[in-house]
N, C-alpha and C positions, 0 to 999 in steps of 0.2 A: 426403733422401739424394742424394748427388751421384754421377753415373756415373763420375767420375774416381776415386773411392775404392772402386770395386768393390761398391757397395751397402752398405758398412759405415757405421755412424754414427761420426763423428769424436768422440773423447773430448776433444779440445782445446776444443770448443765447449760442453761440458757445464759448467754452473755449479751448484754445490751450493747448495740453498736456505738462506737465512739465517733466523735466528730471527725477525727483523723481517718477513721475507717470509711466513713461515708464520703469524705472528700477524695479518697484514694481512687475509687472506682471511676468517677467522671474524669479525673486527671489521667488515669490510665487509658480510658476510652479516647480522650482528646489526643494523647500521644500516639495511639494506634492510628487514629484518623489522619494525623499529620504525616505519619510514616506512609500510609496508603496514598495520600495526596502527592508526596514526593515521588513515590514509585510510579504513580500514574502519569505524572508530569514527565518523568524520564522516558517512560514507554512511548508517550505521545511525541516527544522530541525525536526519539529514534525512528518512530514510524514516519514522521514528517521528513526526516533525512532520507529515508529509503524511498519514499514517494518522489522526492525531488531527484534522486539518482535515477529512478525509473523514467521520469519525464525527460531528463537530459539524454538518457540513452535512446528513448523513443524519438526525440528531436534529431539526434545524430543519425539514427537509422533512417529516418524519413529523408533527410538530406542525401544520404548515400543512395537510397532507393531512387530518388529523383535524378541524381547524377547518372546512375546506371541506366535509367530509362532514356535519358538524353543521349548517352553514348550508343545505346542500342538503336534508337531512332536514326542517329547519324550513320551507323554502320549499315543498317537496313536500307537507308536512302542511297548510300554509296553502291551497295550491291544492286539495287534497283536501277541506278543510272548505268551501270556496266552491262546489265542484261535486261534491257527495257522490253524486249519482245518475248522473253521466255515465260513459260507457265509459272516458274518459280518466282519471277519478278511480280507477277500478278498476286501471288500469295503474299509476298513480302509487302506489296503496296497495301494489301488488306490489313496486315499486321501493323504497319506504320500508322495507318489511319485509325487503329483501335483506340477508343477513348481510355481504355485501361492503361495505355502506355503514356498518356498525357500526364505531365507533372501535376501533382496535387498541391494546392496551397498549403503550406505548412503553418502550424500554429506557433506562436511565440510562447514558450514555456517559462520564460523569465530566467 
């Protein structure tokens, strides 16, 4: 608003919207939505790939952990057999029987 026109809006500067102008906004909005959808799909694809890599790593780590537990149980059993009467062997027997050293059933992560 200009102070020279007494606070009134000048009708001479008003342009009636055209059909092309009215169609342009929805078309631009559709284009932006399509671009957002493409970006969201790409981010989702990347995220799924990363989750799959983490699941594979977890599966591999679980297998390695179980193998290490099996080797530890074997070694502790060997030590226990060679020193059956020592106090150390009693401690080792307690460790061997610890349920935390038992292999855990692993999941199939596909």
